[in-house]
N, C-alpha and C positions, 0 to 999 in steps of 0.2 A: 504494500500499500504506499509506495513512494511518490506516487502521483498526487500533488497537492489538491487538484480538483476532486479526485476520488476521496481523499481523506476528508476534505471539507463536506462533501455530500454525506459521507459516512457519519461524521460527527453531528450534522443536522438531524439525520434520521434517529440516531441514538438519543439526542436530546429531546426531541419531540416525543419519541416513544417512552422515554423515561418520565417525562412531565405528565403525559396522558395516563400512563399505567401506574404511576407512583410505585414502581417496583424496584426495590434496591437490588443491585447486582445484575441488571439486564443490560448494563452499559456496553458490553462487548459481544460481538458475534463473529461469523467468519464468512468469507465469500467462496465461491466455487474454487476448488483447487488448493485452498489453505486448510491447514489443520484447525480444529475447533480451538477457540481461545478460552482460557480459564483465567478468572480473576485471582490475582495473587492474594488479595485481602479477603477472599470469600471463604469463610470458615465453615459454611454449611454445605452439605452435598447437593448437587443439582437435583432438581425435581422435574419430571417431564411436564411441560406446561406450554400453553400457547397464549400469548398476551393479545389484548385488543389491538386491532389495526389502528395505525396512526399515520397521518392525520385522518380524522373521521369527523365530519364529512370531508371529502377530498375532490379535487378537480384534475390533478395530474397523476400522482401515484399515491398508494397507501402501502405501508409496510407492516408485515406481520412478523414479530419476533417470536421465536419458540425455542424451547430447551428440551434436549433429549438427555435423560439420566441413564445411569448404568455403565456397563463396560462393553457392551456389544452393540452392533448395528441393529436398528429396528426398521420395519417398513413405515414409511412416511408418505402420506398424500395430503395435499393442501389444494382445495378446489373451490372455485367461485361458482355460485348458483344465483340465478335470478329469483324473483319473488314467486314465480310459478314452479320453482324447483328444477328448472332445466339447467344443465351444466353449461356454464359460460366459458370457463377456462380452467385448466389444471396448471397450477403454479409449481408444484413439486410432486414427484412420485419416485419411489425406489427406496432402497436401503440407505440409511444414513447413520454415521457414527455419532456417539454421544458428544454433546457440546451445545453451545448457543449458536443459533442460526437465525437467518431471516429469509422471507419470501417477499417479493414486491409485485403488486398488481398495478399495472399502468392504465387500467380501464378498458383494455381491449379484449376481445374474444380470442379463441384459438386461431382464427384466420387473420388476426391483426386488424380487425374492424372495430372501430370505437363503439363500445356499448352505450346504450341509451342511459340518460340520466335516470336516477332512481335508487331503490333499495336493492342491495345484493347481500347474500350470505356467504361467508367464507367458512368453510369447514375443514378443520385439520384433524386428521386421523394420525396419531403418533403411537404406533405400536399397539393399536387397539384402544387407546384413550382418545375420546372424541371431544372436540372443542368447536363451537360454533359462534361466530360473531357477525353482527349486522353492520354493514357499511353503506354509506350514501354517497353515490357518485353525483357530482354537481353539474357536470357539462350538459 
């Protein structure tokens, strides 16, 4: 993460997510190809969890921070659904190692077409634990 622009965007995402979620210790995550980051001052074990998307409502992108606990990879899927329950876009799918991670939805469907403004649901299935959050797309 030597690129200053990437570092700046990363810092903004983390600050927004932390402010909205009021969750201590979610201030670090990882990007594709990097090992999961661990907080040096985090004295509590990780718990598998998905935090509320931020910002919400959003017009550009919304970020979902999630944590995978344990010592083994688990199946992960994070999917966006419209209010009628139709799948709009799959953000993450596959096996993932423990650590703090993030998924970003840019408001587009699987084909790159901008979704209509309105209410959407983001469902995270992290090794069988299910989390659902409501987001509002403003465009």
